[in-house]
ZASEPA-757991 format. One record per residue: residue number from 0; residue in one letter; chain; x, y, z of N, C-alpha, C in turn. Coordinates in nm, 3 decimals, always signed. Example, Ala and Ser with C-alpha at 12.3 -4.5 7.8 and 13.67 -1.06 7.14 Angstrom:
<pts>
resi,resn,chain,n.u,n.v,n.w,ca.u,ca.v,ca.w,c.u,c.v,c.w
0,A,A,+1.319,-0.569,+0.780,+1.230,-0.450,+0.780,+1.320,-0.330,+0.780
1,S,A,+1.285,-0.225,+0.708,+1.367,-0.106,+0.714,+1.290,+0.003,+0.787
</pts>
This chain:
<pts>
resi,resn,chain,n.u,n.v,n.w,ca.u,ca.v,ca.w,c.u,c.v,c.w
0,X,A,+0.065,-0.132,+0.013,-0.029,+0.067,-0.036,+0.081,+0.145,+0.055
1,X,A,+0.039,+0.249,-0.019,+0.070,+0.379,-0.072,+0.027,+0.454,+0.006
2,X,A,+0.146,+0.555,+0.050,+0.087,+0.683,+0.187,-0.010,+0.807,+0.091
3,X,A,-0.009,+0.876,+0.129,-0.041,+1.031,+0.076,-0.206,+0.974,+0.025
4,X,A,-0.205,+1.095,-0.017,-0.366,+1.068,-0.142,-0.350,+0.977,-0.227
5,X,A,-0.270,+0.960,-0.275,-0.277,+0.804,-0.415,-0.306,+0.701,-0.353
6,X,A,-0.333,+0.614,-0.435,-0.255,+0.418,-0.395,-0.292,+0.384,-0.502
7,X,A,-0.229,+0.289,-0.580,-0.108,+0.218,-0.650,-0.287,+0.166,-0.711
8,X,A,-0.288,+0.146,-0.825,-0.370,+0.027,-0.892,-0.432,-0.049,-0.844
9,X,A,-0.306,-0.112,-0.791,-0.316,-0.265,-0.737,-0.409,-0.281,-0.641
10,X,A,-0.404,-0.118,-0.540,-0.518,-0.135,-0.403,-0.621,-0.108,-0.426
11,X,A,-0.564,+0.012,-0.540,-0.742,-0.010,-0.615,-0.880,-0.073,-0.620
12,X,A,-0.760,-0.182,-0.670,-0.858,-0.311,-0.729,-0.884,-0.395,-0.648
13,X,A,-0.777,-0.394,-0.596,-0.842,-0.486,-0.392,-0.927,-0.378,-0.317
14,X,A,-0.953,-0.314,-0.339,-1.012,-0.200,-0.181,-1.167,-0.178,-0.317
15,X,A,-1.220,-0.241,-0.415,-1.331,-0.221,-0.436,-1.411,-0.372,-0.494
16,X,A,-1.353,-0.445,-0.336,-1.389,-0.617,-0.393,-1.587,-0.588,-0.281
17,X,A,-1.572,-0.664,-0.323,-1.675,-0.727,-0.216,-1.734,-0.711,-0.088
18,X,A,-1.596,-0.793,-0.039,-1.596,-0.783,+0.088,-1.560,-0.619,+0.119
19,X,A,-1.533,-0.528,+0.100,-1.485,-0.344,+0.142,-1.623,-0.349,+0.181
20,X,A,-1.753,-0.402,+0.032,-1.805,-0.345,+0.036,-1.900,-0.370,+0.139
21,X,A,-1.905,-0.509,+0.158,-1.968,-0.579,+0.351,-1.928,-0.498,+0.484
22,X,A,-1.755,-0.453,+0.445,-1.726,-0.464,+0.576,-1.773,-0.198,+0.588
23,X,A,-1.766,-0.247,+0.513,-1.745,-0.123,+0.508,-1.883,-0.137,+0.574
24,X,A,-2.023,-0.201,+0.448,-2.230,-0.174,+0.516,-2.196,-0.232,+0.725
25,X,A,-2.063,-0.305,+0.764,-2.052,-0.288,+0.899,-2.042,-0.235,+1.035
26,X,A,-1.923,-0.116,+0.911,-1.850,+0.020,+0.948,-1.769,-0.023,+1.049
27,X,A,-1.684,-0.107,+0.980,-1.562,-0.144,+1.002,-1.471,+0.054,+0.980
28,X,A,-1.391,+0.062,+1.060,-1.310,+0.151,+1.034,-1.215,+0.190,+0.932
29,X,A,-1.133,+0.029,+0.941,-1.040,+0.033,+0.822,-1.102,+0.048,+0.712
30,X,A,-1.230,-0.053,+0.659,-1.320,-0.014,+0.501,-1.313,+0.183,+0.492
31,X,A,-1.350,+0.208,+0.573,-1.447,+0.320,+0.553,-1.300,+0.428,+0.534
32,X,A,-1.200,+0.422,+0.619,-1.123,+0.475,+0.549,-0.995,+0.479,+0.410
33,X,A,-1.044,+0.325,+0.358,-0.991,+0.170,+0.232,-1.074,+0.304,+0.137
34,X,A,-1.222,+0.309,+0.151,-1.308,+0.304,+0.114,-1.248,+0.507,+0.012
35,X,A,-1.264,+0.591,+0.173,-1.195,+0.719,+0.170,-1.116,+0.740,+0.028
36,X,A,-0.975,+0.649,+0.140,-0.792,+0.675,+0.021,-0.894,+0.623,-0.079
37,X,A,-0.954,+0.522,-0.180,-0.922,+0.544,-0.299,-1.013,+0.597,-0.381
38,X,A,-1.110,+0.674,-0.321,-1.252,+0.691,-0.363,-1.217,+0.881,-0.345
39,X,A,-1.177,+0.929,-0.267,-1.170,+1.133,-0.220,-1.084,+1.165,-0.312
40,X,A,-0.937,+1.150,-0.430,-0.860,+1.142,-0.523,-0.975,+1.174,-0.673
41,X,A,-1.031,+1.065,-0.650,-1.176,+1.120,-0.804,-1.284,+1.118,-0.729
42,X,A,-1.356,+1.179,-0.593,-1.506,+1.280,-0.603,-1.429,+1.413,-0.631
43,X,A,-1.380,+1.386,-0.493,-1.216,+1.606,-0.573,-1.213,+1.642,-0.725
44,X,A,-1.150,+1.548,-0.745,-1.187,+1.569,-0.908,-1.223,+1.588,-0.991
45,X,A,-1.312,+1.586,-0.982,-1.443,+1.573,-1.053,-1.535,+1.689,-0.986
46,X,A,-1.525,+1.731,-0.879,-1.551,+1.907,-0.813,-1.535,+1.975,-0.872
47,X,A,-1.313,+1.951,-0.885,-1.285,+2.067,-0.921,-1.335,+2.049,-1.109
48,X,A,-1.241,+1.973,-1.195,-1.298,+1.959,-1.292,-1.443,+2.033,-1.349
49,X,A,-1.588,+2.045,-1.242,-1.659,+2.045,-1.241,-1.723,+2.269,-1.221
50,X,A,-1.582,+2.252,-1.185,-1.506,+2.390,-1.170,-1.579,+2.473,-1.029
51,X,A,-1.532,+2.409,-0.887,-1.586,+2.405,-0.794,-1.381,+2.463,-0.678
52,X,A,-1.355,+2.543,-0.663,-1.236,+2.605,-0.617,-1.209,+2.480,-0.512
53,X,A,-1.054,+2.521,-0.446,-1.012,+2.384,-0.402,-1.129,+2.379,-0.290
54,X,A,-1.197,+2.523,-0.178,-1.207,+2.441,-0.023,-1.405,+2.381,-0.065
55,X,A,-1.435,+2.452,-0.210,-1.586,+2.408,-0.267,-1.553,+2.207,-0.271
56,X,A,-1.483,+2.203,-0.345,-1.438,+2.086,-0.429,-1.473,+2.019,-0.270
57,X,A,-1.309,+2.020,-0.160,-1.284,+1.937,-0.028,-1.389,+1.887,+0.055
58,X,A,-1.530,+2.015,+0.044,-1.705,+2.051,+0.154,-1.752,+1.962,+0.038
59,X,A,-1.746,+1.953,-0.075,-1.836,+1.856,-0.165,-1.818,+1.718,-0.188
60,X,A,-1.699,+1.670,-0.185,-1.581,+1.520,-0.186,-1.688,+1.507,+0.017
61,X,A,-1.708,+1.586,+0.076,-1.676,+1.589,+0.195,-1.810,+1.480,+0.233
62,X,A,-1.968,+1.600,+0.190,-2.066,+1.557,+0.156,-2.146,+1.445,+0.092
63,X,A,-2.025,+1.386,+0.030,-2.071,+1.336,-0.045,-2.035,+1.136,-0.007
64,X,A,-1.929,+1.218,+0.143,-1.895,+1.068,+0.175,-1.946,+1.036,+0.299
65,X,A,-2.020,+1.195,+0.363,-2.118,+1.081,+0.430,-2.269,+0.996,+0.405
66,X,A,-2.273,+1.084,+0.228,-2.385,+1.060,+0.262,-2.338,+0.917,+0.163
67,X,A,-2.282,+0.845,+0.115,-2.251,+0.758,+0.099,-2.223,+0.661,+0.285
68,X,A,-2.183,+0.686,+0.346,-2.253,+0.572,+0.533,-2.339,+0.626,+0.572
69,X,A,-2.413,+0.784,+0.545,-2.546,+0.700,+0.556,-2.660,+0.603,+0.483
70,X,A,-2.591,+0.570,+0.336,-2.687,+0.558,+0.262,-2.676,+0.408,+0.189
71,X,A,-2.537,+0.286,+0.331,-2.505,+0.218,+0.336,-2.448,+0.085,+0.424
72,X,A,-2.606,+0.142,+0.521,-2.665,+0.030,+0.616,-2.785,-0.023,+0.541
</pts>
């Protein structure tokens, strides 16, 4: 696993498995960390490409993950 805001392709592929989804639904902290590690750069990038400034893109990404958390149970 790599450190920092980005992960390797193999980490990405391993992280999107059904087991990660199952662990996420059980609210396992490590699964949520992995989910945000994998998808935050993607969601943030979409927001920035959509025209949001840095702070607003970060807020949008946070709102996305809050929604995922609320709807994952």
